[in-house]
N, C-alpha and C positions, 0 to 999 in steps of 0.2 A: 361877106367876110365873117359877119356874126353868125350867119346861118351855117356857114362852113365850120366855124369853131364849134358851134353847138352840135353840129352833126358829128364833127370829129369827137366832141366830148361824149356824146351819146354812144358813139361807137366804142369809146374807151371803156365806159362803164359796162357796157354789154360784154366787152371782152373780158373785163375783170370778173363779172358774174359767171361767165362761162368757164373761166379758169378755176374759180373757187368751187363751182359745182362739179367740175371734173376732178378736183383733188379731194373732195370729201369722202368719197368711197375708199380712196386710198388710205386716208387717215383712219377711217373706221376699221378697215382691214388690218392696219398696223396695230391699232388699239386692241382689237379682239385677239390678234395673234400674239402680241407681246406684252402690252401694258396690263391687260386684264388679268392674265395669270400672275403677273408680277404683283399687282395690287392684292390679289386673292391670297397669295402665299405670305406676303408681308403682313396683311391683316390677320391671317391665321397665326403667324408667329407672335404678333403683338397680343392676340387674344390669349394664347397659351402662356404668355409671360405675366399676365395679370393674376393676382391671387384668387384662385378659384373659390376659396372659402368665403371671401368677401362678396363675390358675385352671387354665389349660391345662397349665402346668408341673406343678402338683400332681397333677392327674388323670392326666396322662401319666406322671408319675413312679411313681404307684401302679400304673398299668397296666403300665409298663415293668418294675417290680420283679416283678410277677407273671409277666410273660413271661420275664424273665431266669431266674427260678427254674426255670420249666418247661423253658426251652432248655438251661440248664446241666445239668439232670438227664439230658437226652438226649445232650449233646455231650461231657460230661466224659470218658466212657470212650473217645472217639475222638480228641480233640485234647489237646495239651499245654497246660499252664498259660500259657506265653508266648503261644501263638496265641490263646487265649481272651482274655487281657488286651489284646492288640492289637485284636481285634474289638470288645471292650467299649469301649475308648478311642475307636475310630473311629465308634461309634454314639452316643456321649454327646450330640453336638450335632445329631443328626438331627431331634429334636423329634417330636411326635406325627404319625402318618399322617393326612393330610387329603385327601379327594377333590378339594376345590377346588384345593389346592396341587398335587396330582398332575396335574390337568387343565391348570393354568397352566404347569407346568414341564416336562411331558413331551409337549408337542405336537411334531409333526413340523416340521422346519425350514421346510417349504413352507407351513405354516399360521401361522407367526409374523408378527406385525404389526411394521411398521417402528417403532422407538422403544420396543418392549416391553422390551428388555434394557438400556435406558439408565438408569443408576442414579447416585446421588451418589458422588463419589470416596471419601467416607468409608465408604460401604456396601461398595464394591468392595474397599477395603483390609481391611475387617472380614471379608469373605468369604475373602480370601487367608489371613488369620490363622487362621480356623476351618475351613479346608478339610480333608477327611478324608485319611488316609494312603493311599498308593498301593495297599496290600493291600486296604483296605476299599473303595476306589473300584473296584478290579478285581473284588472279590467280589460287589458289589451294584450293577452299572452301571445297572439300570433304575429304582431308587428313590432313588439318591443325589441329594440336593438340599441347597443351603445356605440358612440362615435368617438374616434380618436381625435382629440383637439390639439394634441402636440405630437405630430408625426415625426419620425426620425428623418434627419436630413437626407435628401436624395430619394425619399420614398413618398408615394402618394398616400392619401388618406385611406385608412383601413377600417372596416366595419366588422364588429364581432358580436356574438351572442351576449346578452346581458348576464351579469353574475347570477341573478336569480334563476334564469333559465338554465345556465350551466350547473348551478347547484341542484336544481330539480332533476336534470338529466343524470348527474352523478349519483343522486339519491336513488333514482330508478335503477341504475346499473348495480349499485350496492345491494338493493333489495333483491334483484334477480339473482345475484351471486349468492346472497345469504339463503334465499329460498332453495336454490339448487344444492347448496351445501347441506341445508337441513334435510332435504329429501334423501340425499346420499347417506347422511348420518343415520336417518331413520331406517333406511333399508339395512344399513350395517347393524344397527341395534337389533332389529327384528331377526336378522340372520343369527347374531350371537345368542339371542334369547332362545331361538328354536334349537340351536345346537346344544346349549347348556341344558335345556329341558330334556332333549334326547339323551344326553349324557347321564343325567340324574335317573331317568327311567331305566336306562340300561344297567346302571349300577345296582338298582334294586333287584333287577332280574339276575344280574351276575352273582350277587351275593348269595342267592338261594339256589341257582341252577348251574351257572357256568363258572363258578369260582371267581377269580379275579380278572377274567378276560372280558373286555368290552369292545364291541365292534364300533361303538360311537366314540371311543376315547380320542382325545386330542393327541397330536403327534408327539408333543413334549411330555405326555404322561407315560410312565413306565417305559421310558425310552430304552430300547435295546435289551429288553428283559423278556425271556421266555417266548420268543416269537414262534418257535417251532411248536410248542405245546398249544399255543393259541390257534395256529393255523390247522393243526391236526383236529382240534375240537370243531373248528369251522367245517372242515371236510366231513367229519362224521355226521354233523347235523344235516348238511346238504345231501349226504349219501342216504340218510333215512328218508328225506323228502323224495328223492328220485326213486328209491326202492318202492315207495308207496305209489308213485305215479306210474312207474313201469309195470307194476302188478296190475294196476287199474287199466292200463292200455294194452295188456296181454303181451308185453315185451319181457317174457320170462327169463330169457338168456341174459339180458342186460340186468334184470333185477337180481339174478343169481350171482353175476359177477360183482355187482355193487355190494351184495351181502357178504361175499367172500372177502373183499377188500375192507369192508367195515369191521369184520371180526379180526382181521390182521391188525388194523389200526388200534382196535380196543386192546388187543394183547400187548402191543408195543407201548401204548400210552399207559395202561394200567392205572396206578395211583400217582403217577408223576405229576408234580405241581410246578416243576421248572425244567428248563432244557437240560440242566445238569443231571437230572434223574433219568433221562431217556437213554435207551440202548443205542448202539452204533447203527442198527438197521432202521432207526426211526426215519432218517432222511430218505432212504430208499423206499420205504413204505409210503411215505408222504408223496413222493414223486409219482409212484404207480397209482395211488389214489387220485391224484390230480389229473392224470391221463384218463382214467375211467370217468371221472366227473365231467371232463370236457366232452367226451363222447356222449354221455347222458344228456348234457346240456344241448348238444346239437340235435338230438333225437326227441327230447321230451320237454324242453323248456317252454313253459307257458306262464307268463308273469302272474296272471290271476290265480292259476292253479297252485303255483309255488307259494304265493302269499297265503292262500287258504290253508295249505298244509303246515306252513310255519306257524300260523296263528293257532291251529289245532294242537301242534306240538307244545307251544307255549302254555296253552290252557291246561294240557295234560300234566306238564311239568309243575305248574302252580298247584294243581290238586295233589300231586305227589309230595310236594314240599309241605303243604298244609297237613297232610296225613302224617308225615314224619315229625312235624313239630308237635302234633298232638301226642304221638307216641313218646317223643322225647320228654314232654311235660309230664306225662303219666309216670315214666320211669324215674325222672328226677324227683318227683314228689314221693314216689314209693321209696326211693333211696333215702330221702330226707327223713322219712318217718320210721325207718328201721334203725335198729341198734347194731353197730358193727360187732363182729364176732369177738374182737379183742376186748371191747368194753364189757360185753356180756360175760366173757370169760373172767375178767377182773372182778366183776360183781359177784359171780358165783364163788370164786375162790375166797374172797374176803368174807362172804356170808358164812361159809363153812367154818372158817377159822374163828369168826366172831362167836358163834354158838359153841365152839369148843373151849372158849375162855370161861374161867370161873366167874360168877356174878360180881364179885368184888373188884375184879379187874376191868369191868365194863364201864366204869364211871370216869367222867372227865374232871380234872382239877378246876379250882377257882369257881365253883358253882355259885358262890355268894355274889358274883358280879352280874348274874343273869337279870336281876331286877333293879340294878343300880341306875337311876335316871341320869346320873352325872357322866356316864361313860358313853361311848359311841357304839350304837347298836345297829346291826345289819340283819335283815330278813332275807333268807335265801330258800326257795322252795324248788326242789329238784329231785329227779330220779336217776340222774347221771352222775356217777361217782367221780369220774375223771373230770367232767366239766365243773363240778362243784369244787374240786380240789384246786383247779386253776383260779377260780374266783377268789377263794380264801387266800391262796398262796400269793397271788399278785397284789392283793390288798395289803397283806402284812409286809411284803417286801418293800412296798413304796410308802408305808406308814412311818411317820416321824416318832410316834409313841405307840408301838404295837400293844403294850400292856393295857391301854385304854380302849381297845377294840373288842367288841363282843359279837360273835356270830351265832345267829339262831337259824339252824337248818331244820327244815321239815321235809320228809320224804314219805314214800308209801311203804306198805308192809313188806313188799318184795325186796326193796333195797335198804331197809332200815339197818339190818346187820352189816351190810357192806359199807354203808356210810359211816357207821360208828367205828368199824374196824380200821378203816383207812385213816381217820383222824386220831385214833388211839395209837396207831403205828407212826403217824406223821403229824404230831401236834404242831399247831401254828405258832411256834415260839412262845412268847409270853401272853399272847392273846387268849381270850376265853372262847370256847366253842361248846355248843349244845345241840344235840340231834334229837328230833321228835318224830313220832309216827302219826300221820294224819288220821289214820284209822282209829287212833285212841282218843280223838277229840269227841267225847260223848255228846257235847252240846251241838255238834255238827250233824244234824239228822234231817230227814226229809220233811218233818213237820216244821222245822225252823228255816231250812234253806230251800228256796224254790228251785234253784238249779239242781240240787240233789234229787228233789222230787221229780223234776222233769227228766233227768237222766235215767231214773228208774222206771219211767213210764213206757208202756208198750209203743206209744206213738213215736217217742224219741228213738227207741230201738229200731223201729221200722224205718225211720228217717235216716239213721246213721248206717244201718247194716243191710237193709233190703230195698229201700226205695230207689228206683232208677238205677238198679245195679247194672253195670256195663256188661255187655256180652262180648265185646272185643277190646283189644288192648288200646286202640286209638280212641275209642269212645269213653274210656274211663278217666281221662285226665281231668275233665271238669267235675267229676263226682268224687274223686279220691280225697279232695280237701275236706269234704263234709264228713269223712270217716277218719279224720286225724285223731289218734288216741288222746292227744292232749285236751281235746274238747270234751272228752268223757271223764277226765281226771279231775278230782277236786283240788289237786295241787295247783291247777291253773286258775281256779276260782277263789282260792284261799286268800288272795290279795285284798279281797273286799271285806275280810274279817280280821284285819290286823289288831284292832283294839280288843277283840275277844280273845285272840291268841296271846297278846302281850298286854294285859290290863294295867300293869304297873309302870309302863313306859310312857314318856311324853312325846318323844320323837323317834323315828326309826327310818333308816335308809333301805329301801327295797331294791334288791339286785336280781336280775335274771341270771340264769346259769350259762348263757352264751355271751358273756361280757368278759373283758379283761381290764383290770384297773392298772393305770400307768402312773398315777400321781397320788399324793396324800389327799384323802377325801374329807379330812376333818373340817375344812373350811365350809362345807355344806351345812354343818350344824349351826353356823353363825349367820347364814343367809336369812334375811328378813323376808318372810313370806307374805307380809302385809295382811295378815288375818286370813289368808287362804289356807286350804287344807293340803294341797298337792303342789310340790315344786318339781317341775319337769321341763325338759327341752322341747320347744315347739318344732314340728316337722313339716309344716306346710310351706309351700312355695307360692308361685304366682297363681296356679290353678289346680294344684294337687294336694293330697293329704288334708283336705278340709272335711267338714262334717258330712257334706253330701256324698262323699266317697264311701262312707261307712254306714250311714243311716238311710232308711226308706222315707224320703220326704213326700212321697205320695200319700203316706198315712197322716191323717189330720192331727194325731197326737204329737207326732214328730214335727210337722210343719208349724204347728201352733206354738211350740215351746222352744224351738232351737233355730239358730241362724245357719242356713246351709253353707255360708262362707266363713263360719267360725273356724279358727285355726286348730288343727289337731296337734296332739303331743304324743310323746313316746313313753311306753312302759319299758323298763329295763334298768333305769336308775332314777328312782323317785324318792324325794324327801317328803315324808308324811308327818304332819302335825297331828298326833293322836288326840290331843286335848281338844282341838278345834273339830276333829272328826266326831268325837262323842257329842260335842255341843250341837253340831249341825245334823246329827243322826244320819251320817253318810250311808251306813249299812241299811238303814230303813229306806232311804231313797233308792238304793240299788235293788232292794227287794221289790219295791213298787214297780219299777220298770221291768224287772225280770219276770214278774207275774204277768205283766201286760204282753210280754213277748213269748208266751207259751207256745203260740202257733207260728213263731218266727216271722211275724209281720212287721216288726220294727227294725230288726237286723238279723242277719243270717247265722253268723257263728263268731266265735272268738270272744276275748275279754276286752279288747280295745273299744269296740262300740259301746258296751255298757259302761266302760270307764269314762268315755267322753261324755256320756249322758249324766252319769252320777256326779262327776266333778265339774260339770258345766258352770262356768263363772266362779269356780273355786280353785283354779289352777294358776299358780304364779310361774311365769316363764323364767327359766334359768339361762345363763349364758351358754352359747353353742359349744364352747370349748370344754364344758363339763362332760358332754356326752355326744360322741360322733357315731352315727348309725350307718348301716348299709353295707358292712363288710361281708354279708352273706348273700348279696345279690348285685351290688354295684361295683363294676370293675374299674371305675374311673375316679375314685376318691383320691384327692391329692395327698401325697405322702406326708407333706409338712402338716396338713390338717390332722392326719392320724397321729403323728408323733407329738403334736402339741395338745392332744386331747387327754383329759383326766381318765375317761372311760371310753373304750371302743366296743361297739356292739355288733355281733355277727348275726343280726336279724335277717331272716330270709332262709332259703332252703340249703344254702351252701355252708353248713356248719363246719367249724374248723376240725372237728373230730371225724368228719366223713371224707371219703375218697374224692368226692366231687367238690371239695372245698377249693377256693381260689388260692393257688400257690403263692401269689404275691402277698397275701395277707396272713397266711397260716403261721408264719414264723413269730408273729406277735403273740400268738397263743401257745405254741409249742415250747417257747423258751421258759415257761413256768412249769414244765413237766420234767421230772427226773426219769429219763428213759432207762437209766441203769438200775432203777429200783427192781428188786427181785420179782415182785408181783407183775409189774409192767413187762419185764423181760420174759417172764414165763408165759404171758399171754400174747407175746409177739406184737406188742404195740411199739411202733417205731415212727420216727419223724418222716 
């Protein structure tokens, strides 16, 4: 019974084990097919719901602690504690290394997408707050990155470049842009400079050869003016070039055709300076010439050959211009040194009538004033009757007290009678006048005066009249100035003998005969010369009209005694203190230097160089408004400067009594001439 029960019990357990063992595979199958995926996805969901920042921070912190310990063991022997603390502080906010973040934030700028770096203002501010120190940024530039600690709701964490790296990238971009802009600007500046230089070169050529036409002109210069004239001149130049080339290449028919068209264009153009001066056939001739030039270009054009021909033409034109300038200079100097027929006629008629007068009528009134030192005395040395009359007349017209003015005129033997007769017929109001003949000064002889001795020498005559005598008109311009009659006249050198001519006077105002007085000059007698002998207006500018312009500083006597940069002054209106003159023996100083210059080694010609030497350190500068110069050579003097001047001076070749005088200045001189005077009218002198 027991055995049976046991048997039956054993059989039950075996049955149960067999049942469990047979159901286990089924359970495993159910678990693998259903429960395992369920558990995986539930676990995955739970994992994603956990704050990723906490997990990553914890794991990275553990990993960082381990790395710190290992790094500190290696670095401590090398770095100080302060440096280690700085590096540690700068790496606290770096976060764990991530391949995804590295790929996102270390792409080249050329691979970035537009809008990738646009973030919320709050995030940008947070990055600024948490940016690493400059030392950390410089020590690890490749892996520096900022992390967003406050992401926008619904967004995952974002990693961006650090502000320092962004700033460097922006700086590089700005530098590239600036460099490109500078290069472009530099190219533009070079182009503009080259163009302006070409324009200036062409202007210098145009002024002497081609008139006002310039092939380099800017389009806004001379807009719509005389385009036909300019084009025809261009065509004529190219026609000459192609004629030469065609002749050289034996294309005689083409050369003849070009020559024919060239002559036609020359006849049509003539002296025309503007399109309005051209005839109606000009456009037709220009069109035909253009057709012939096109044909010549097709057959003959060779860049190198054309350039050579144009260069040769330019050089030839320059030579012609220089030759014409030399001839012009010669003729202008010749005209300046001659006496116009009208003035010569006036002098001859007055001389004849003067010697027909009885001796008693040849005397001037008020002779007692001639040596009165309390009056205003003027010295005027001239052989030009008309010019002297303008000086005296303009002075008296503008004087406040004409009766106190005394004029001392000195002329040569030839013009002595004419000068007397003119002022006897035309007395200067209540002023006193006296005329003397330089040839009657017995004390002025060759034994006393070195200039007179030199003028009478054979060497001086050879120098002035025979030496280097030009054989052609163009060669004479540089030599004509040495044969100027005024350099041979003692009237020009008499200014160095004022105390000898007027021994009783204390002060005298010296005037040239090519000046016009426009204001009362009595104020000059009250100017304090500060112990100097000569009161004059200085003429030097920045680099001209200084001593080295007039004197030979290669000579040791000149170099040792004078400053080459000393300022020059003008003869023409000079206040001389004759008392100081005598005290300092100015005439003796003049004689000394004039004797040393007998061979013309100190200066070449004229009276200004010896005047600069003689009065060196003894000249007091006057105000510029007393004496304005240049009306005989300078066309650009300001009109207000002329009208405000007390004295205007026509120094230069263009004297107001010559036909070559500048028209714009001549009226200041002619208004003091009475052109209805019988003598002037009979000699056909007119404005």
